[in-house]
Backbone as CSV, one residue per row, in Angstrom:
resi,resn,N_x,N_y,N_z,CA_x,CA_y,CA_z,C_x,C_y,C_z
1,MET,-131.599,194.315,-17.365,-131.151,194.479,-16.023,-130.389,195.779,-15.864
2,GLY,-129.680,196.169,-16.886,-128.905,197.392,-16.844,-129.795,198.612,-16.697
3,LEU,-130.950,198.520,-17.356,-131.883,199.644,-17.273,-132.459,199.758,-15.866
4,ILE,-132.722,198.661,-15.218,-133.285,198.674,-13.871,-132.257,199.233,-12.885
5,ASN,-131.005,198.834,-13.034,-129.949,199.373,-12.162,-129.792,200.879,-12.388
6,TYR,-129.845,201.276,-13.670,-129.714,202.690,-13.995,-130.853,203.494,-13.359
7,LEU,-132.094,202.997,-13.438,-133.242,203.697,-12.853,-133.151,203.708,-11.321
8,THR,-132.682,202.644,-10.750,-132.550,202.575,-9.287,-131.524,203.577,-8.806
9,VAL,-130.382,203.628,-9.467,-129.323,204.549,-9.069,-129.772,205.985,-9.264
10,SER,-130.402,206.268,-10.394,-130.832,207.637,-10.656,-131.942,208.068,-9.681
11,SER,-132.829,207.145,-9.324,-133.883,207.504,-8.367,-133.295,207.724,-6.978
12,LEU,-132.270,206.954,-6.620,-131.601,207.165,-5.332,-130.868,208.503,-5.306
13,LEU,-130.231,208.870,-6.395,-129.553,210.178,-6.469,-130.560,211.320,-6.394
14,LEU,-131.675,211.166,-7.081,-132.728,212.183,-7.054,-133.323,212.298,-5.656
15,LEU,-133.547,211.173,-5.010,-134.078,211.168,-3.644,-133.098,211.821,-2.673
16,THR,-131.824,211.540,-2.831,-130.787,212.155,-1.977,-130.763,213.659,-2.189
17,LEU,-130.847,214.096,-3.445,-130.850,215.526,-3.744,-132.069,216.211,-3.146
18,LEU,-133.242,215.569,-3.221,-134.457,216.163,-2.664,-134.399,216.225,-1.135
19,LEU,-133.850,215.210,-0.506,-133.763,215.180,0.955,-132.759,216.192,1.492
20,SER,-131.693,216.394,0.770,-130.704,217.370,1.240,-131.189,218.788,1.002
21,SER,-132.020,218.998,0.012,-132.657,220.273,-0.365,-131.726,221.466,-0.199
22,CYS,-130.671,221.418,-0.849,-129.699,222.512,-0.891,-129.145,222.828,0.494
23,GLY,-129.025,221.852,1.330,-128.537,222.056,2.690,-127.081,222.449,2.733
24,TYR,-126.338,222.128,1.750,-124.911,222.456,1.749,-124.678,223.925,1.450
25,LEU,-125.696,224.654,0.965,-125.552,226.071,0.659,-125.914,226.976,1.844
26,ARG,-126.344,226.396,2.941,-126.809,227.206,4.077,-125.641,227.881,4.773
27,LYS,-125.910,229.118,5.232,-124.922,229.857,6.017,-124.995,229.360,7.456
28,PRO,-123.919,229.467,8.180,-123.974,229.061,9.587,-124.922,229.983,10.348
29,GLU,-125.704,229.394,11.255,-126.683,230.184,12.008,-125.979,231.090,13.002
30,LYS,-126.596,232.259,13.215,-126.040,233.206,14.179,-126.238,232.661,15.586
31,GLU,-125.347,233.048,16.461,-125.443,232.600,17.845,-126.556,233.371,18.545
32,ILE,-127.410,232.682,19.247,-128.522,233.305,19.958,-128.055,233.677,21.351
33,VAL,-128.254,234.938,21.706,-127.850,235.440,23.016,-129.109,235.709,23.830
34,VAL,-129.175,235.122,25.009,-130.319,235.306,25.887,-129.904,236.230,27.019
35,GLN,-130.643,237.328,27.173,-130.361,238.271,28.250,-131.594,238.377,29.135
36,THR,-131.343,238.414,30.433,-132.430,238.582,31.378,-132.416,240.026,31.851
37,VAL,-133.521,240.710,31.634,-133.641,242.103,32.054,-134.784,242.185,33.051
38,GLU,-134.504,242.740,34.211,-135.530,242.874,35.234,-136.298,244.167,34.995
39,VAL,-137.589,244.033,34.823,-138.446,245.190,34.581,-139.439,245.287,35.725
40,GLN,-139.465,246.443,36.352,-140.393,246.632,37.466,-141.718,247.142,36.932
41,LYS,-142.785,246.474,37.340,-144.111,246.929,36.938,-144.448,248.214,37.676
42,ILE,-145.043,249.118,36.974,-145.494,250.355,37.602,-147.007,250.242,37.760
43,ILE,-147.423,250.106,38.998,-148.840,249.968,39.304,-149.332,251.318,39.811
44,PRO,-150.329,251.898,39.169,-150.802,253.194,39.638,-151.407,253.096,41.032
45,ILE,-151.063,254.046,41.861,-151.563,254.071,43.234,-152.897,254.812,43.232
46,GLN,-153.895,254.146,43.743,-155.237,254.712,43.782,-155.359,255.664,44.974
47,PRO,-156.141,256.715,44.842,-156.315,257.625,45.971,-157.082,256.968,47.105
48,GLN,-156.784,257.409,48.302,-157.475,256.886,49.481,-158.938,257.329,49.428
49,PRO,-159.839,256.493,49.927,-161.242,256.925,49.969,-161.427,258.069,50.951
50,LYS,-162.452,258.863,50.716,-162.672,259.990,51.618,-163.027,259.465,53.010
51,PRO,-162.657,260.211,54.042,-162.930,259.739,55.403,-164.426,259.641,55.678
52,VAL,-164.748,258.830,56.647,-166.146,258.633,57.032,-166.620,259.874,57.781
53,ASP,-167.756,260.391,57.389,-168.342,261.559,58.049,-169.553,261.074,58.839
54,MET,-169.360,260.902,60.120,-170.417,260.362,60.968,-171.355,261.485,61.428
55,ILE,-172.620,261.152,61.570,-173.631,262.082,62.068,-173.824,261.807,63.552
56,ASP,-173.931,262.861,64.324,-174.088,262.708,65.772,-175.380,261.972,66.108
57,VAL,-175.276,261.106,67.092,-176.423,260.369,67.608,-176.490,260.641,69.103
58,LYS,-177.683,260.957,69.575,-177.850,261.239,71.005,-178.394,260.008,71.710
59,PHE,-177.822,259.718,72.857,-178.306,258.628,73.702,-178.873,259.253,74.972
60,TYR,-180.018,258.816,75.348,-180.649,259.296,76.580,-180.674,258.143,77.578
61,VAL,-180.345,258.455,78.802,-180.406,257.452,79.856,-181.677,257.715,80.659
62,VAL,-182.588,256.768,80.597,-183.873,256.928,81.273,-183.998,255.835,82.321
63,THR,-184.296,256.257,83.514,-184.532,255.303,84.610,-185.953,255.510,85.133
64,GLU,-186.337,254.731,86.113,-187.666,254.885,86.705,-187.819,256.242,87.384
65,GLU,-186.730,256.750,87.963,-186.794,258.022,88.694,-186.979,259.219,87.768
66,ASN,-186.347,259.211,86.585,-186.420,260.396,85.713,-187.324,260.184,84.500
67,TYR,-188.148,259.160,84.501,-188.986,258.866,83.342,-189.990,259.980,83.042
68,ALA,-190.711,260.472,84.032,-191.741,261.503,83.808,-191.095,262.791,83.307
69,GLU,-190.004,263.199,83.928,-189.303,264.427,83.517,-188.770,264.278,82.089
70,PHE,-188.196,263.140,81.788,-187.652,262.903,80.447,-188.760,262.945,79.388
71,LYS,-189.896,262.303,79.678,-190.990,262.268,78.711,-191.495,263.674,78.411
72,GLU,-191.595,264.502,79.420,-192.076,265.881,79.235,-191.110,266.670,78.361
73,LYS,-189.798,266.609,78.638,-188.785,267.331,77.839,-188.741,266.811,76.402
74,PHE,-188.804,265.528,76.284,-188.676,264.905,74.963,-189.858,265.260,74.069
75,MET,-191.050,265.252,74.605,-192.240,265.561,73.809,-192.278,267.023,73.384
76,LYS,-191.616,267.904,74.128,-191.567,269.321,73.726,-190.701,269.493,72.476
77,THR,-189.591,268.762,72.392,-188.668,268.946,71.260,-188.953,268.011,70.089
78,ASN,-189.555,266.863,70.356,-189.814,265.871,69.297,-191.284,265.481,69.309
79,ASN,-191.776,265.117,68.153,-193.175,264.707,68.063,-193.352,263.206,68.286
80,ASP,-192.361,262.441,67.959,-192.457,260.985,68.078,-191.920,260.536,69.430
81,TYR,-192.509,259.487,69.918,-192.088,258.956,71.214,-191.972,257.448,71.075
82,VAL,-190.726,256.968,70.852,-190.469,255.547,70.631,-189.278,255.151,71.487
83,PHE,-189.306,253.937,72.007,-188.200,253.422,72.812,-187.428,252.368,72.030
84,TYR,-186.124,252.451,72.115,-185.224,251.388,71.673,-184.444,251.000,72.918
85,VAL,-184.594,249.789,73.341,-184.008,249.360,74.602,-182.842,248.425,74.325
86,VAL,-181.719,248.697,75.017,-180.543,247.847,74.939,-180.073,247.608,76.363
87,SER,-179.818,246.348,76.691,-179.337,246.066,78.046,-177.888,246.529,78.177
88,VAL,-177.434,246.653,79.409,-176.068,247.107,79.662,-175.072,246.122,79.038
89,HIS,-175.338,244.840,79.187,-174.453,243.816,78.614,-174.404,243.927,77.085
90,ASP,-175.570,244.126,76.449,-175.601,244.261,74.992,-174.925,245.552,74.539
91,TYR,-175.030,246.603,75.345,-174.351,247.855,75.018,-172.833,247.655,75.063
92,GLU,-172.358,246.886,76.037,-170.928,246.569,76.103,-170.511,245.767,74.873
93,ASN,-171.351,244.812,74.465,-171.058,244.043,73.259,-171.004,244.939,72.023
94,LEU,-171.890,245.930,71.956,-171.878,246.894,70.864,-170.560,247.666,70.848
95,ALA,-170.082,248.074,72.023,-168.808,248.782,72.113,-167.647,247.889,71.676
96,PHE,-167.662,246.621,72.082,-166.615,245.690,71.659,-166.645,245.479,70.145
97,ASN,-167.843,245.393,69.576,-167.961,245.234,68.129,-167.399,246.442,67.388
98,MET,-167.657,247.624,67.890,-167.123,248.842,67.265,-165.598,248.865,67.358
99,ALA,-165.057,248.432,68.493,-163.604,248.365,68.640,-163.014,247.346,67.665
100,GLU,-163.683,246.226,67.481,-163.213,245.204,66.541,-163.276,245.733,65.109
101,LEU,-164.332,246.470,64.773,-164.446,247.090,63.453,-163.326,248.097,63.231
102,TYR,-163.021,248.897,64.234,-161.930,249.866,64.150,-160.595,249.150,63.934
103,ARG,-160.364,248.056,64.658,-159.121,247.296,64.509,-158.986,246.753,63.087
104,TYR,-160.063,246.196,62.560,-160.035,245.623,61.223,-159.734,246.695,60.164
105,ILE,-160.400,247.829,60.260,-160.183,248.907,59.287,-158.758,249.428,59.377
106,THR,-158.237,249.573,60.584,-156.875,250.053,60.762,-155.871,249.075,60.151
107,GLN,-156.067,247.782,60.359,-155.153,246.796,59.782,-155.238,246.781,58.258
108,GLN,-156.426,246.926,57.712,-156.563,246.982,56.255,-155.847,248.207,55.689
109,LYS,-155.943,249.315,56.381,-155.278,250.529,55.930,-153.763,250.361,55.953
110,GLU,-153.241,249.698,56.979,-151.810,249.438,57.058,-151.343,248.546,55.906
111,ILE,-152.150,247.561,55.547,-151.799,246.677,54.426,-151.764,247.471,53.123
112,MET,-152.732,248.358,52.920,-152.756,249.177,51.709,-151.537,250.090,51.644
113,ILE,-151.181,250.701,52.776,-150.011,251.580,52.808,-148.747,250.783,52.502
114,TYR,-148.651,249.559,53.031,-147.480,248.711,52.775,-147.328,248.444,51.280
115,TYR,-148.428,248.063,50.616,-148.342,247.757,49.193,-148.102,249.014,48.357
116,GLU,-148.631,250.142,48.767,-148.365,251.378,48.031,-146.885,251.718,48.094
117,LYS,-146.262,251.535,49.260,-144.830,251.796,49.385,-144.019,250.785,48.592
118,ALA,-144.502,249.546,48.523,-143.768,248.494,47.826,-143.738,248.722,46.314
119,VAL,-144.799,249.245,45.741,-144.845,249.424,44.285,-144.463,250.825,43.846
120,LYS,-144.221,251.714,44.787,-143.867,253.092,44.446,-142.484,253.111,43.802
121,VAL,-142.335,253.836,42.689,-141.055,253.934,41.995,-140.165,254.903,42.760
122,LYS,-138.975,254.411,43.101,-138.022,255.247,43.835,-137.323,256.187,42.855
123,PRO,-136.841,257.362,43.301,-136.214,258.325,42.380,-135.034,257.747,41.597
124,GLN,-134.190,256.916,42.208,-133.045,256.354,41.485,-133.497,255.369,40.419
125,GLU,-134.607,254.674,40.658,-135.131,253.745,39.663,-135.725,254.489,38.475
126,LYS,-136.278,255.678,38.710,-136.808,256.470,37.602,-135.693,256.830,36.622
127,ALA,-134.512,257.177,37.158,-133.385,257.516,36.302,-132.928,256.302,35.515
128,ASP,-132.948,255.111,36.123,-132.547,253.889,35.439,-133.509,253.537,34.327
129,VAL,-134.797,253.773,34.549,-135.798,253.437,33.549,-135.662,254.320,32.321
130,LYS,-135.282,255.597,32.480,-135.168,256.521,31.358,-133.979,256.193,30.469
131,LYS,-132.961,255.535,31.009,-131.777,255.209,30.215,-132.126,254.174,29.248
């Protein structure tokens, strides 16, 4: 019985030593300091696209009264004779569509300018970044 007690005690001491694994020799851990630093992203500003270069388009107004005169003048300067007909109401709709397109492009340009100003690095911030 003495041998069994001796083995039990020694195995418990060995188990305790293995579980502690030299924990009493550890140095105290250093204090962890968390700092929050605000970093501004620098987003490169892309150049504006080149402006639209429109080609002139001529519109001729032809009525029943000036049809013969128009046909004679037109055939002298051009070889082709084709009609594209648009009613007055549809022409007004075309003008409204162009105005709507202009409005949309202008608003998109304003949004781009807003974001370019928002991400642009200010001179005082440049000095802060270099420090």
